[in-house]
C-alpha positions in Angstrom: 21.9 23.2 71.6 22.4 23.7 67.9 19.4 25.8 67.1 18.1 28.4 64.7 16.0 31.3 65.9 12.9 32.2 63.8 9.9 34.6 63.9 6.5 33.5 63.0 4.9 36.1 60.7 1.4 35.5 62.0 2.1 38.5 64.3 1.5 40.6 61.2 -1.6 38.6 60.1 -2.6 35.5 58.2 -2.1 36.8 54.7 1.7 37.4 54.3 2.6 38.8 50.9 5.5 40.7 49.3 4.2 43.9 51.2 5.8 42.3 54.3 9.3 42.2 52.8 10.2 45.3 54.9 9.3 43.3 58.0 11.7 40.6 56.8 14.4 43.2 56.6 13.8 44.3 60.2 13.9 40.8 61.4 17.1 40.1 59.6 18.6 43.2 61.2 17.5 42.1 64.6 19.5 38.9 64.1 16.9 36.3 63.3 18.0 33.2 61.3 14.7 32.8 59.5 11.0 33.5 59.2 8.0 31.3 59.5 5.4 32.1 56.8 1.9 30.9 56.6 1.1 29.2 53.3 -2.5 30.1 52.7 -3.0 30.2 49.0 -0.7 33.0 47.9 0.1 33.1 44.2 3.2 31.4 43.0 4.5 34.8 42.0 4.0 36.2 45.5 5.7 33.2 47.1 8.7 33.4 44.7 9.1 37.2 45.4 9.1 36.5 49.2 11.6 33.7 48.8 13.9 35.8 46.7 13.7 38.6 49.3 14.5 36.3 52.1 17.5 34.9 50.2 18.8 38.4 49.6 18.5 39.0 53.4 20.0 35.7 54.4 16.9 34.5 56.0 15.9 30.8 56.0 12.2 29.8 56.0 9.8 27.4 57.6 6.1 27.3 56.8 2.9 26.9 58.7 -0.5 25.7 57.4 -4.1 25.7 58.6 -7.0 23.3 58.2 -10.6 24.4 57.8 -13.9 22.5 58.0 -14.0 22.1 54.2 -10.7 20.1 54.2 -11.1 18.2 57.5 -9.0 15.0 57.6 -11.3 13.5 60.2 -14.6 14.3 58.5 -17.1 11.4 58.0 -17.3 12.5 54.4 -14.9 10.7 52.1 -15.1 13.8 49.7 -14.0 16.1 52.4 -11.2 13.8 53.5 -10.0 13.5 49.9 -10.0 17.4 49.7 -7.9 17.4 52.9 -5.2 15.4 51.2 -5.2 17.8 48.2 -5.1 20.8 50.4 -2.1 19.6 52.5 -0.3 18.5 49.3 -0.8 22.1 48.0 0.7 23.5 51.2 3.7 21.2 50.8 4.2 22.4 47.3 4.1 26.0 48.5 6.5 25.1 51.2 9.0 23.9 48.6 8.3 27.0 46.5 9.1 29.3 49.4 12.3 27.6 50.0 11.5 25.9 53.2 12.0 22.3 54.3 9.6 22.2 57.3 5.8 22.6 57.3 4.1 22.7 60.8 0.8 23.3 62.5 -2.4 21.5 63.5 -2.6 19.7 60.2 -4.3 16.6 61.5 -7.9 18.0 62.0 -9.9 21.1 61.3 -9.2 23.9 63.7 -12.0 24.4 66.3 -13.9 21.4 64.9 -15.6 19.5 67.7 -18.2 16.7 67.9 -19.0 17.1 71.6 -17.3 13.8 72.4 -13.8 12.5 72.7 -12.2 11.4 69.4 -13.1 8.0 68.2 -10.7 5.4 67.0 -12.1 5.9 63.5 -11.3 9.6 63.6 -7.8 8.9 65.0 -7.1 6.4 62.2 -8.5 8.7 59.5 -6.0 11.3 60.7 -3.1 8.9 60.8 -3.9 7.7 57.2 -4.1 11.3 56.0 -0.7 12.2 57.6 0.9 9.0 56.2 -0.3 9.8 52.7 0.8 13.4 52.9 3.9 12.6 54.8 5.1 10.3 52.1 4.4 13.1 49.5 6.4 15.5 51.7 9.2 13.0 52.0 9.6 12.9 48.3 9.7 16.7 48.2 12.3 16.9 51.0 9.9 18.4 53.5 9.4 17.6 57.2 5.9 17.8 58.8 5.6 19.0 62.4 2.4 18.0 64.1 1.5 20.7 66.6 -0.6 19.4 69.5 -3.0 22.2 70.3 -5.0 22.8 73.5 -8.4 21.5 74.2 -10.1 24.8 73.2 -8.8 24.5 69.7 -8.9 20.8 68.8 -9.8 17.5 70.4 -7.7 14.9 68.5 -4.3 15.6 70.0 -3.8 17.9 73.1 -0.6 16.5 74.7 2.9 15.5 73.9 1.9 11.9 74.6 -1.0 12.1 72.1 1.3 13.6 69.5 4.0 11.1 70.0 1.5 8.2 69.6 0.4 9.7 66.3 3.9 10.2 65.1 4.7 6.6 65.9 1.6 5.3 64.2 2.3 7.3 61.0 5.8 5.8 61.1 7.7 8.2 58.8 11.1 9.8 59.6 10.1 13.2 58.3 6.9 13.4 60.5 7.5 14.6 64.0 6.2 16.3 67.1 5.9 20.1 67.0 6.1 21.4 70.6 4.5 24.7 71.4 5.0 26.2 74.9 1.6 28.0 74.9 -0.4 24.8 74.4 1.9 22.7 76.6 1.5 25.2 79.3 -2.2 24.4 79.3 -2.1 20.6 78.8 1.3 19.2 79.9 1.9 20.0 83.6 5.7 19.3 83.6 7.7 20.6 80.6 10.7 18.3 81.5 8.5 15.2 81.5 6.8 16.3 78.3 10.0 17.1 76.4 11.7 13.9 77.6 8.7 12.0 76.4 9.1 13.3 72.8 12.9 13.1 72.6 13.7 11.5 69.4 10.3 12.5 67.8 10.4 16.3 68.3 11.2 18.2 65.1 10.0 21.8 65.7 9.5 24.2 68.6 7.3 27.3 69.0 8.1 29.6 71.9 4.8 31.2 72.7 3.8 33.0 75.9 0.6 32.1 77.9 -1.1 35.2 76.7 0.5 35.1 73.2 2.5 38.3 73.9 6.1 39.1 74.6 8.2 36.2 75.9 8.8 36.3 79.6 5.8 38.5 80.4 3.3 35.7 81.0 3.0 32.4 82.9 5.1 29.9 80.9 7.8 28.2 82.9 10.7 29.2 80.7 13.4 28.0 82.9 12.0 24.5 82.9 11.3 24.5 79.2 14.8 25.6 78.3 16.4 23.3 80.9 14.5 20.4 79.3 15.4 21.4 75.7 19.1 21.4 76.8 18.7 18.1 78.5 17.3 16.4 75.3 19.9 18.2 73.3 17.2 19.6 71.0 18.5 20.8 67.6 16.3 22.6 65.2 14.2 25.8 65.1 13.1 27.8 68.0 10.4 30.1 66.5 8.7 32.9 68.4 4.9 32.8 67.9 2.9 35.8 69.1 -0.5 37.0 68.0 -2.1 40.5 68.0 -5.4 41.9 66.9 -4.3 43.6 63.7 -5.9 40.9 61.6 -9.6 40.3 62.5 -9.7 36.8 61.1 -6.6 35.8 63.1 -7.9 37.5 66.3 -11.1 35.5 66.0 -9.3 32.2 65.4 -6.9 32.7 68.2 -9.2 34.5 70.6 -7.1 37.6 70.8 -9.3 40.3 72.1 -6.4 42.5 73.3 -2.7 42.8 72.6 -0.3 41.5 75.3 2.5 43.8 74.0 3.0 47.4 73.2 4.3 46.9 69.6 5.5 44.2 67.2 9.0 45.5 67.6 8.9 44.8 71.3 7.9 41.2 70.6 10.7 40.5 68.2 13.5 42.5 69.8 12.9 41.5 73.3 12.1 38.0 72.2 15.4 37.2 70.5 17.3 38.7 73.5 15.2 36.5 75.8 16.1 33.4 73.8 19.8 34.2 73.5 20.1 34.8 77.3 18.8 31.2 77.8 21.0 29.6 75.2 
């Protein structure tokens, strides 16, 4: 596999700013190819400072975005749906500014938004229209969008690789693909080989995340099956470690992290990169 290994900065919280440049340095020293930075409204100056620091360290970047209720693409309110387009376009602009060419996440509906029912055809189509509009904007900017299907406790529009592939095919843009996350797939897709074979040709990003969001290899994800399937489909692209801790109360609440499944952030990123290399 022709892959790059990245580290998602959410381990250090949602608001990543120039104060985290020393963390970038430690990740570069550990051998990472890049970092994944949440674009959550940082100033242009902050983003440019982080981009320059990463350039100096030889770190490439990917970006991740979030969707709140006030910018929900599947809201019944046309005003909120219009705000969703503006919000994702701003995240795409910040992705370019930080020097990344990939923006990923659950960008198709508001996080933890539920109606108490299964998604309707109207909600599905609202999301597809949103993604097509923003996908075309991203395409012009040279940015790919990775749609991360999340588990049933976080979203209800897309929970499986099959759901996500159907959405990608309906959107119909080369730069919009499936973002596969081992944590969510471990809950929703019973067979990693079947799930990854299904999205061959549409997958454009991978998160390696443990069942309990801690150090890779210390939980219940079937890593042998996942890596075998990634080899089988000849995946090329990013393999990004995503782990969450409770250092940021807002993130802990959003991700339901009530206790850390690791002894230190250093454990997560040092053992994690060794874990990946051993399987490559």
